[in-house]
C-alpha positions as MATLAB code, in Angstrom:
seq = 'XXXXXXXXXXXXXXXXXXXXXXXXXXXXXXXXXXXXXXXXXXXXXXXXXXXXXXXXXXXXXXXXXXXXXXXXXXXXXXXXXXXXXXXXXXXXXXXXXXXXXXXXXXXXXX';
ca = [
      94.965  120.145  113.406;
      92.021  119.505  111.493;
      91.018  116.874  109.002;
      87.845  116.293  106.299;
      88.156  114.301  103.297;
      90.030  116.818  100.928;
      92.039  119.084  103.570;
      93.853  118.558  106.682;
      94.423  122.251  108.255;
      97.174  122.916  110.609;
      96.118  126.331  112.208;
      99.275  128.652  113.426;
      98.227  131.104  116.153;
     101.653  132.924  117.136;
     104.630  133.208  114.901;
     106.452  130.552  115.126;
     110.143  129.246  114.189;
     111.257  127.008  111.982;
     112.485  124.522  114.227;
     109.473  124.762  116.677;
     107.643  123.643  113.606;
     109.524  121.313  112.892;
     109.293  119.660  116.525;
     105.386  119.941  115.985;
     105.566  118.449  112.801;
     107.621  115.396  114.536;
     105.812  115.255  117.660;
     101.940  114.798  115.720;
     104.043  112.800  113.146;
     101.269  109.839  113.881;
      97.940  112.060  114.242;
      99.229  114.091  110.823;
     100.106  110.650  109.491;
      96.225  108.858  110.218;
      94.855  112.375  109.499;
      96.665  112.262  106.122;
      95.141  108.883  105.109;
      91.406  109.860  105.224;
      91.953  112.388  102.731;
      90.292  111.869   99.393;
      91.944  109.771   96.705;
      91.053  109.622   93.034;
      90.300  105.632   92.017;
      91.541  105.684   88.321;
      88.489  104.780   86.215;
      88.382  102.857   83.414;
      85.710  102.961   80.328;
      83.623  100.580   78.919;
      85.036  100.377   75.517;
      88.836  100.148   77.502;
      87.537   97.025   80.070;
      85.859   95.108   77.218;
      89.300   95.566   74.536;
      90.825   94.707   77.946;
      88.284   91.868   78.656;
      88.422   90.448   75.000;
      92.409   90.504   75.069;
      92.887   88.792   77.669;
      90.448   85.794   77.265;
      90.593   85.523   73.525;
      93.975   86.431   72.502;
      92.287   88.158   69.337;
      94.534   90.202   66.980;
      94.326   94.208   67.780;
      92.842   94.398   64.159;
      90.293   91.868   65.078;
      89.628   93.604   68.432;
      88.895   96.849   66.881;
      86.670   95.495   64.187;
      84.702   93.779   66.787;
      84.562   97.013   69.427;
      82.914   98.678   66.091;
      79.983   96.555   66.271;
      79.916   96.054   69.759;
      79.554   99.945   70.455;
      78.439  100.604   67.156;
      80.885  103.041   66.254;
      79.507  104.254   63.088;
      80.813  107.975   63.429;
      83.614  108.834   61.412;
      84.913  110.977   64.804;
      84.801  107.641   66.606;
      88.006  105.508   64.683;
      88.808  102.597   66.433;
      91.565  100.216   64.988;
      94.741   98.181   65.861;
      96.640  101.174   67.304;
      94.029  101.984   69.289;
      92.750   99.351   70.078;
      96.717   98.450   71.525;
      96.271  101.726   73.028;
      93.091  101.194   75.408;
      94.232   97.923   76.418;
      97.299   99.381   78.185;
      95.660  102.749   79.521;
      92.905   99.724   80.974;
      95.971   97.340   82.418;
      97.651  100.344   83.415;
      94.521  101.124   85.417;
      93.939   97.952   86.678;
      97.253   97.590   88.075;
      96.477  101.065   89.793;
      93.673   99.093   91.561;
      94.876   96.598   92.603;
      98.735   97.902   94.044;
      98.988   99.150   97.399;
      98.582  102.996   98.304;
     102.207  104.769   98.355;
     103.115  106.041  101.711;
     105.491  108.349  101.692;
];
C-alpha cells in the first residue's frame, strides 16, 4: 500500500477472491484510515466580496439593499455585468455563512 496527497494505492499482485480482499481490508483498516486521512482535502474558499458582505451584515445589521449599495461603492462595481442587488447580497451572505461553517466544522469520518 502506498499513499500520497492525491491517492491511496492498493496493488493486488495475484488473483484474489472477494473474501481475501475483505480480509485484507479488515486486517489493515487502521493503516488504511491513517492513509486516507493524509489525502488532500480542498478547503472551502470565500471570495473577498462575499466575506465583506458577511462581515457588514454581522456587524451592522444593515439591510441587504443597503449592503448591496455599499458593496457597489467599495468594490467599484460600475460594470453593468457586475450587478449587485438585494438578492445577490443575500445569496452571497448565505454562501459565505455556509463556507465559514464548513471551515469550522469537524471533518466527517466515514
